[in-house]
Structures are given as structure tokens and as C-alpha cells.
C-alpha positions, 0 to 999 in steps of 0.5 A, spaced: 499 499 499 505 504 501 508 503 494 501 505 491 502 512 496 508 513 494 506 513 486 501 518 487 505 521 491 505 529 488 512 529 487 511 523 482 505 526 478 510 532 479 515 527 475 509 524 470 508 531 468 515 534 466 516 527 462 509 528 459 511 535 457 518 533 455 515 527 450 510 532 448 516 538 446 520 532 442 514 530 439 515 523 441 509 519 441 506 512 439 505 510 431 510 516 429 518 514 426 524 518 430 530 518 429 535 513 435 542 513 436 546 507 438 549 506 444 551 500 445 552 493 441 551 486 443 551 479 439 543 479 440 542 486 441 543 494 439 541 498 445 540 506 442 538 513 446 531 518 443 531 523 448 525 524 452 524 517 454 526 513 461 530 508 457 533 506 452 530 501 447 533 494 444 533 492 437 535 484 434 540 484 431 536 478 426 531 484 425 537 489 422 540 483 418 532 482 415 532 490 413 540 489 411 542 494 417 547 490 421 553 492 418 552 499 417 551 499 425 555 503 429 555 506 435 554 513 435 550 511 428 543 513 428 537 507 426 530 511 424 524 506 428 517 505 429 515 508 436 510 502 438 511 503 445 512 508 450 511 503 456 509 496 455 507 492 461 514 491 463 515 498 463 519 497 457 519 502 449 517 498 444 521 501 438 521 497 431 526 499 425 523 494 420 516 497 420 519 504 420 523 502 414 517 498 411 513 505 413 518 509 410 518 506 403 511 506 403 511 514 404 516 513 398 511 509 394 505 513 395 509 519 393 512 516 387 504 513 386 501 520 386 506 524 382 506 519 377 513 518 377 517 511 376 521 508 382 529 504 381 528 497 383 530 490 381 526 483 380 528 478 385 525 472 384 518 469 381 512 467 384 506 465 382 503 469 376 508 474 375 515 476 380 517 481 386 521 486 386 524 490 391 524 497 392 532 499 391 531 505 396 527 503 402 528 495 400 520 494 401 517 488 396 512 489 390 508 485 385 509 484 378 504 482 374 506 477 369 504 481 363 507 486 365 514 485 364 515 486 358 510 489 352 512 483 349 511 475 351 518 473 354 520 466 353 526 467 359 526 473 363 534 471 367 537 476 363 532 481 367 533 478 374 536 482 379 538 489 375 537 495 377 531 497 373 526 502 373 518 500 374 511 504 375 507 503 379 500 502 377 496 500 384 497 500 391 493 497 396 494 502 403 489 497 407 493 491 406 500 494 405 501 492 398 503 495 392 503 493 384 508 495 379 509 494 372 516 494 367 511 494 362 509 501 361 516 504 362 518 500 356 512 502 353 513 509 354 521 508 353 518 506 346 513 511 345 518 517 346 523 514 341 517 513 335 514 520 338 521 523 335 522 519 328 514 521 327 516 528 327 521 526 321 515 525 316 509 530 313 503 528 308 506 527 302 512 524 303 514 519 299 519 515 303 523 509 299 525 502 298 521 500 304 521 493 306 516 488 307 516 486 314 509 481 315 501 483 312 494 481 315 487 481 312 486 488 314 494 491 310 500 491 309 505 493 314 513 496 311 519 497 316 522 505 314 529 505 316 529 500 322 526 504 325 518 503 325 513 501 322 508 503 317 501 500 315 499 500 308 491 499 308 489 493 304 485 498 300 490 503 298 495 497 295 493 497 289 487 500 284 484 493 282 482 488 288 486 484 294 484 479 297 490 478 301 496 481 301 500 475 300 497 475 294 502 481 291 507 481 297 513 478 300 517 478 306 522 482 304 521 485 299 522 493 298 517 498 296 516 505 295 510 509 299 506 515 299 505 518 306 497 519 307 496 520 314 499 520 320 496 520 328 501 523 333 496 521 339 497 514 336 503 513 334 502 511 327 503 512 319 500 511 314 501 509 306 499 508 300 502 504 294 497 506 289 497 514 289 504 514 287 501 510 280 495 512 275 488 512 277 485 507 272 479 511 274 480 516 269 479 510 264 471 510 267 470 515 261 470 510 255 464 506 259 458 508 257 451 506 262 447 501 258 452 498 254 454 490 255 461 489 257 466 483 259 467 483 266 472 479 270 471 476 277 476 478 282 473 475 288 466 472 290 462 474 298 456 473 300 452 478 297 455 479 290 462 479 285 468 483 285 469 485 278 474 489 273 472 492 267 479 492 267 486 492 271 484 497 278 477 498 275 473 495 279 465 494 281 460 490 285 456 485 282 450 485 287 446 478 288 439 481 286 442 483 280 444 476 278 438 473 275 431 475 274 428 468 278 432 466 283 432 468 289 436 467 296 442 466 291 450 464 293 454 467 288 459 461 290 454 457 287 454 460 280 460 464 279 468 463 280 473 467 281 477 469 274 470 468 269 469 473 265 462 474 264 457 479 260 455 485 265 450 492 263 454 498 266 447 501 270 450 507 274 456 510 274 459 516 279 465 519 278 464 523 285 463 517 289 467 512 284 462 508 284 460 503 278 455 498 278 453 492 273 447 487 272 449 481 269 440 480 269 440 485 264 445 482 259 438 477 258 429 478 255 426 479 263 422 473 263 416 477 268 416 482 262 416 476 256 411 472 261 406 478 261 406 478 253 403 471 253 400 471 258 396 477 260 392 478 267 386 473 266 389 468 262 389 461 262 396 458 263 399 450 266 404 449 271 407 444 276 407 444 284 415 447 286 414 447 292 408 449 298 408 451 305 403 451 310 399 457 306 401 457 299 403 453 293 408 455 288 407 453 281 412 453 276 410 456 270 409 452 263 416 455 257 418 461 263 422 459 269 417 463 274 414 460 279 406 463 281 404 464 287 398 461 289 394 461 295 390 457 299 384 461 299 384 461 291 383 454 291 375 453 291 370 457 293 366 452 297 371 448 301 377 449 306 383 452 305 387 448 309 383 442 307 385 443 299 392 445 300 393 437 303 390 435 296 396 438 292 404 437 293 410 437 289 410 435 281 403 436 281 400 437 274 394 444 274 392 448 270 391 455 273 389 463 271 393 469 272 390 474 277 396 480 279 402 480 274 407 485 278 413 487 273 417 491 277 417 486 284 417 480 280 411 477 283 405 473 280 399 471 283 395 465 280 389 462 282 386 455 281 378 457 283 377 463 278 377 458 273 370 456 275 364 459 275 364 463 283 358 461 286 357 466 290 355 470 283 348 466 285 347 473 290 349 477 284 341 480 283 339 479 290 339 484 296 336 485 303 330 483 305 328 479 298 325 472 299 329 465 297 327 458 297 332 454 301 332 446 302 334 444 309 340 440 310 341 439 316 339 441 323 342 441 331 342 445 337 345 452 333 340 452 327 337 449 320 344 448 315 341 450 309 342 451 302 338 455 295 336 452 290 340 452 284 346 454 289 352 450 290 354 454 297 351 452 304 348 457 310 347 456 317 340 460 320 341 461 327 336 459 332 335 465 334 333 467 326 328 462 326 322 464 329 319 471 331 316 466 338 321 464 342 317 458 343 318 456 335 325 457 334 326 450 335 330 447 329 326 439 331 321 443 327 324 441 321 327 436 318 332 435 312 331 435 305 324 439 307 324 446 303 322 453 306 323 460 305 327 464 308 329 472 307 335 474 306 338 479 312 345 481 311 348 480 304 355 484 302 358 482 295 364 485 297 365 481 303 362 475 301 358 475 306 350 473 306 345 471 312 338 469 312 332 468 317 325 466 317 323 470 323 325 476 318 321 473 314 316 473 319 317 480 321 316 482 313 310 477 312 305 481 318 308 488 316 305 486 309 299 483 311 297 489 316 298 494 311 294 490 306 288 488 311 288 493 316 281 499 317 282 506 317 281 506 325 288 501 326 291 502 331 287 506 336 286 500 340 282 503 345 274 501 345 272 508 348 276 512 344 272 509 337 265 509 341 266 517 343 267 517 335 263 513 333 257 518 337 261 525 335 259 522 327 252 521 329 251 528 332 255 531 326 250 527 322 243 529 326 245 537 326 246 536 319 
């Protein structure tokens, strides 16, 4: 108890206040890096003095070995340390030279990262996914991914191990204390600077002599200029003639003159042309006329057409739509092959756009026009079913390589279209009627039912409220199925239209084969719609009877009214 009393004595309190004041004065705080002076060195420990502390902190010799300071430490030298605890449970000061170095190293890395500066380091070892890089100044270890070692894939990096070189910091994880660096950015940046200086030497319009073919791709050819820089000649700038691939023209190592046509200083790219050093064959377009036939050579075949040349360097496109009058969904490679000489008609010449349009089908007669001349609309023609789908037949019309479109609705006037369609198969012979010819759209519509008389014409001279005689075909809960005399069409008289009185509206009143009268309640020749009604017939008959047999007093239903009128008439007679 006396010890505690002594600790709380005024003298001890005064000492504590004095110590805290001194620590504050010297800015000695836990978590800060401070300089300590070496006072003693043993086999295991190094003792240091820090002004303001009650005792001398010690550092393990192995810790100094880890950071490479053991050999450089001597009595009187200074060592930066991290003050972890001013006083632990045992009353000792806890410091760390290793952590101090790491923190100082991290500060250096942060500064370099914020200012976008490179750092000096060396690759010390390989690891999964990359290499470990040691920061030369602080000894901090950083990670460099394999993709960031160089701008080109390297099979062996032994020549880079242990060599001091520049790295760019690309990522800092403050929470985990991890740093990620890149050698590739430095290499690329150096190359970019060198390339920028080289590009400054060139101007648009310059002619480069003896550029060497270095390589090629599907979009162009690469040339090496003066062993300094690579330039690209795009596929379209190789020749006025169509070129499918550069390897058709060039061999690796060949020398060619180039003309500079573009310079991109941001992307550090130079675009060149070979064809612009040659005469422009499009100037010969004045030798050709629209509407005339010419022989062209097939140079390239695509899914949508053929690229052809009128002469070397003067190319044009033969679109698949201009290959045939009759074929649909044409596959050009099934019709033509590279090297074919075919006859075409020039349909368009656009000097501004340097474009020439040609057509192969115009070299032969338009079969649609020929068909129209021989078989105008309304004609009957023979044909063969070439194909069919769920709603139509396609009929190959005789003597012509043309398909006529026959819709299921045009197969029969009376039968179900879907059922009628099932009766036909590919190869069936039939006669059809030409309904419509669209020459420009290359379409012909034909019909089968139009060859026979339209049963609906039976109603041409009929109108609503007309009374006709029909034969009962069938009866059911829906009503009566009837057929007008001398007509092929059948109609349904609904149950609600059988009689005026609901009690009489019974289909069972009628039997099959019975002939009855009905009135036309609805008639539309355009919509081909007819409705029949027995109820309407009764209403018309009642109306006619009332109109024919009613008296002048018709409609005056009250007897009192009639009696007063009679009395009034008698009075008037008496007065007279």
C-alpha cells in the first residue's frame, strides 16, 4: 500500500507531468518514426538512446539483418525506428527498425504514385503470376504481374533478374500494404518517346524509298522504314485493283516505295499508300457508257456479290440481286468462280463516289415482261407445283423459269383452304389463272378457283329483305344448315333467327330435305357474306298483312276512343 502511496505522491505526479511535457516538446508519440542514437552493441541486441524516454529501447540484431543495416550500424550512428509503445507492461520502450523502414518505404511509394514518377527496383524472385520486385531505396517488396514485365511475351527473364531498372507503380493497397508495379509501362513509354521523335521527321505527301515488307494481315501490309519504325499500308491503298490479301502481291523482305497519306501523333501511327504513286485507272471511266454491255473479270466472291474489274484497277460490285431475274437467296459462289469472264451491263457511274454499278441479269430478257406479253392478267396457263408451305403453293409456270404464288384461299370457293392445300404435293400438274403481275417486284399471283364459276355470283341480283327458297340440309342445337336452290353454298340459320316467338324457335320443327322460305338479312358482295333469317321473313309477312288489311281505325286500340268518335259522328249527322 505504501508503494502505491509513493506513486501517487506529489513528487511522482510532478515527475510524470515533467516527462509528458518533455515528450510532447520532442514530439515523441506512439506510432511515429523517430531517430535513435546507438549507444551499445552486443551479439543479440543494439541499444539506442532517444531523448525524452525513461529508458533505452533495444533492437534485435536479426531485425537489422533483415533490413540490411547490421553492417552499417556502429556506436554513435543513427537508426530510424517506429515507436510502438512508450511503455509496455514491463515498463520497457518498444521500437521497430523493420516497421520504420516499411513505413518510410511506403511513404516513398505513395509519393511516387501520386506524382506519377517511376521508381528504381530489381527483380529478386519469381512467384505465381509474376515476380517480386525490391525497391532499391527502401527495400520494400512489390509485386509485378507477368503481363507487366515487358511489352512483348518473354520466354525467359533471367537476364532481368537482379538488375536495377525502372518500374511504374500501377496500384497501391494502403489497407493491406501491397504495391503492384509495371516494367511494361516504362518500356512502352520509352519506345513511345523514341517513336514520337521519329514520326516528327515525316510529313504528309512524303515519299519513302525502299520500305521493306515486314509482315501482313487481313487488313493490310506492314513495312519497316529505315530500321526505325513500322508503317501500315491498308488493303485499300495497296492497288487500284481489288486485293483479297497482301500475300497475293508481296513477299517478306521485298522493297517498295510508299507515300505518306496520314500521320496520327497521338496514336503514333503513319499511314501510307502504294497505289497513290501510280496512275488512277478511274480516269478511264469516260471510255464506258451506261446501258452498254461489257466483259468483266470476277476478282473476289462474297456472300452478297462478286467484285469484278472492267480493266486492271477499275473495280466494281456485281450484287447478288443483279445476277438473276428469277433466283432468290442467291449464293454467288455457286454461280461464278474467281477468274470468270462474264457479260454485264453498266447501270450507274458515279464519278464523285468513284463507283460503278453493273448488272448481269440485264444481259438477258426479263422473263416477267416476256410472261406478261404472252399471258396477261386473266389468262389461263399450265404449271407444276415446285414447292409449298402451310399457306400457299408455288407453281412453276410452263415455258418460263418463274414461280407463280397460289394462296390457299384461291384454291376453292367452297372448301376449307387448309384442307384443300393438303390435296396437293410437289410435282402436281395443274391449270391456273393469272390474277396479278407485278413486273417491277417480280411477282405473279395465280389462282385455281378462278377457273370455275363463283357460286357467290348467285346473289348478284339479290338484295336485303329478298325472300328465297332454301333446302334444309341439317339441323342441330345451333340452328338450320340450308342451301339455296341452284346454289352450291351452304348457310347457317341461327336458332335465334328461326321464329319471332321464342317458343317456336326450335330447329327440331324442321327435317332434312324440307324446302322452306327465308329472307336475306345481310348481304355484302365485297366481303362475300350472306345471312338468312326465317324470323325476318315472318316479320316482313306480318308487316305486309297489317299494311294490306288494316282499317282507318287501325292503331286506335282503346274502345272508349272508338265509341266517342262514333258518337261524335252521329251528332254531326243529326245537326246536318
